[in-house]
N, C-alpha and C positions, 0 to 999 in steps of 0.2 A: 785605292787611296794613295795620296802623295806620301813621299818618304818621311815628311816631317809634319807635325801638327802643332798649331799655336798653343793649344791648351795642354799638350802632353807634359810639359815641364811642371805643371801644377797638379797633375793627377798622380796618385799613388796606385800602383798595381797591387791589389789584394790577392794573396795566393793561398787563401785558407784551404781550399780543396785540392790543391795541386798534390798529386800522389795518392789521392783517394778517389773522390768523385770525378776529378779531372785527371785523365791518364797522363803518363809522362810525355808522350808525343805531343798531345794538345797543349800541355803546360809549357813545353819548350817552345812551341810555335807562338804561343801568346807572349812569352817573354821576348822572343825574337822580334815580334811585331811592335811591341811596346817600346823597346830600345831603338828600333829602326825609326820610329816616329818621334824620338826625342825624349822619351820617358827616362827617368833616372832613379826612381825609388821603388823598392820591392818591400812589401810588408807581410810578415809572417808571425808565427808564435810557436813556442816549443810544444804547445798542446794541440796544434792543428794536424789532423782533425780526428781526435780520439773517438768521437762519437760516430764517425763515418768509417772507422777501420775495425775489422773483426777482432783485432787484438785488444781493443779498448784503451790503447795508449796512443799518444800523439807522436809527432816527429816526422811524419811523412812529407809535410810541406817543406820543412827545412832541408830534408834529405834531397828532395827534388830540386830545390834551388841550388844545393851544393853540386848535384850532378850536372846541372845546366852550366854552372860557372866553370866546372872542369872541362866541359865540352866546348867552351867558348873562351879560350885563353885571351886575356887582355880586356875582356868586357868589364871585369870587376872595377877597373880604374875609373870608369865613368858612372858607377852605380853607388847608391846608398842602400845598405841592407838594414832593415829594422826587424827586430824580433822581441818577444815578450816572455815574461815569467809570472807564475802565480796560479794558473788555472789547469795545470796538468793533474789528472787523478793520482792520488798517492799510490793506489793499487790499480793496475790495468783492469778495466771493466767494472770497477766499483765507483759509481759516479756520486758518492756521498761525501767524499773527503778530498780536499784539494791541497796541492803542495804549499800554497801560501808564499809568504815573503820573508821567512826566517833567513838570517844572513848565510847559514850553511846551504840553504836551498838555492839562494841567489847565486852563490859561488859555484855550486855543483852544476846547476842547470845552465848557467852561462857557458861553462866549458863544454857541456854536452851540445848546446846549440852551436857553439863555434866549431865543434868537430863535425857535426852534420852539415853545416854550411861550408866547411872547408875554408874558413877565412881566419886571418890573424886578428882582425879588428871588426867589431860590430858597430855600425855607424850610429844607430839609435837603439837603445835598450829600454824597453818599457816595463813598468810595474803594471801587470795586466788587470789586476783587480785588488780590492782591499783585503787586508789581513789584520784585523784589529786585535788578534791574539799576539801579534808581534809589535813591540814598541816602535812607533814611527821613527824615532831617532835611530834605531838599529837598522831599519830599512834604508834610511837616507845614508847612513855610514857605509853599509854594504854596497849600495849602488855607487856611492861616491868613490869607493875604493877601486871599482872597475874603471872609472874614468881616470883616476889618479895614476894607475899603472899603465895607462894607454890602451886598455883592452876595449873600451867603449868610448866613442867620440862624443856622443850626446846621451842624455837620459830623459825619459818621458814617463808619463803616467796616464793610465786608461781607467775609466769607470770609477773615479773617486769624486767625492763631493768637493766643491771649490774650497771650503774651509780647510779641508785636509791637505789639499794641494798647497795652499798658502802656508799652512803650518810646516809642511815638509820643506818648503823653500826657505823659511826662516831658520829651521834646524840646520839646513845645509850651510847657510851663512854663518851660523854660530860654530859649526864644526869645521868650517873652512874647506868644504868639499863642493863639487859641482852640483848645482840645483837641477831640478826638473825644468826643462825649457820647452816641453811639448805636451799637449793634451790630446788624447784620442777618445772621442765620444761620438754618439750617433746623433745625427740631425738631418733635416731635409727642408725643402721649401714648405711643405705642410707639416703640421705638428699634431700629435694626438691630443685629445682632451686632457686637461690637468687631472692628476690623481687617478689615472687609469693605468692598467697593466697592458702593455703592448705584447701581443703574442710573440713568443720567441726571444723577447728581450728581458732577461731576468736580472740584469744589473740595475740595482736600485738607483744608483747615481750615474747612469750611463748616458744621460741625455743632455744636450746643450739646452740651457735655459737662458732667460734674460739676464740672470746673474752671471752666467758664464760669459755672455757677450760683454757685459760691463767689465768683468775681470780682464778679459782679453784686450779691451780698449784701454784699460788702465795699465796693462803690462804688455806693451808691444813686443817685448822680447819673447813672449810666449807664442807658440805656433799651435794651431788646432787642426787635427786631422779628423775628418768626418767619415765614420763607417756607416754602411747601409744607407747611403745618400739617396738611393732610388727606391727605398722601401720594397726591396725584393722584386722590383720590376712593376710595381703597381701603377706607375704613371702611364706605361705603354702597353701593358699586357692585359687583355680582357679576362684571361684565365687566372689572373692574380689580383683580384680587387683589393683595395685598401682594407685593412682590418677595421672592424666596427668602431674602434676608439678614435678613428680619424673622421668619423661621420659627424660633422658639425658645421655651422654656417661659415666659419673661417676657412675651412677646406673648400667649400663650394665656391667662395669668392676667389680664392687663390687659384684653384684649378681653371676657373674661367679666364683669369688674367694670363695664366700660363699658356692656355690654348691659343690666345690671341698672339702672344709673342712667338710661340712656336710656329704658328701658321705664317707669320710674316717672314720667318727665316726658312720655311720649308723644312723644318726640323721636327723631331719628336719632342714631346714635353720633357722626357727624361734628359735629353741633351741640354735643354734650356736650364733645367735644374742644376746640372753640373756647372754650367757657365755662371749661373746666379751665385752659387756657393763660392766660386773662385773670385768673382768680381765684387762680392759683398765686402763691407767694412765692419769688423775685421774679416779678412779673407780666410776662407776655409780650404783645406786640401782634401778633396774628395778621394776616398779609397774606393776604387772601382773593382768589384769582385765579378769577374766575367768567366764564362766557361766556353766561349766560342770566339773565333776571330771576328765574326759579324758583330757581336756585342762590343768587342773592343774597338772595332773600327767606328762604330756609332759614337762611343764615348770620345774617341779622339777627334771626331768631326763636330764636336759641340761648338756652337757659334759664338762669336763675340757680340755682346749685347751693348746697345747704345745707352747713354745716361738716361734718356727718356724711358727706355724699356725697363731699366733697373728701377726707376722711380715708380713705374706702373706696377711692377711685381711687388715692390716693397709696400706700396700703398694698399694693396688688396688685403682685406682682413674681415 
């Protein structure tokens, strides 16, 4: 592939399994290739990937990113590092109680993340999931303090309902602290049937909905990152069919339109999905979680879609 990619600046490299399912050498090679192509954002979490590590505790992904940064002096200046708090098990191996978002947890886990990453500043710090046992005003204040002291450049929120996001932003305004300016949710070109449970997605409010789109259009200062945009490879891999909850007439129509556009570009459907997300209004930043250079190269080769192609894809329902 060429050394640069037109879509690279819009893609976020997901590093969930770096240091666990994806060994260090492969992880380093993926980050090297991503940066070479013009990518600038790495996304991780303090809990990645506790379920894939014999210890039952997370931190392996952050540690791998930190090792790569140390091995590549100077690369940090062109990168944004994003990490999260809230979903690490309280006790390693016990997956029944999570750390949550209490102010002392946020403060402690932020420093642990910063130490593993080996950075002075975290570019985007996410509240990974809800913690209704902690007053939202306390969460806002604790995260706002990280921005105020220069430790976190931006603040974001993942897997929260829209009303809680707006409530937190109002609280931030009242407190005079930095508000959340980024959402991280899951979405794709096809959607599951309403009121169904998607296998492997246990976040109740983790999906982009029409309300989310309306909120983003009303608040252009908000950015949305889309995780699992390719539904674990279901667009392109026969051995990974879509879960049953995606089996409905809307999916049939959309997959047909997607196939037409992909064929016109000599591309795979999944590549077109990434392009559609980036070129949609509002634009989404797809988080690509890859485990091989081949997968990454495919993502970086996603085509530019014409207005007519976008209209065709949007009209299918």
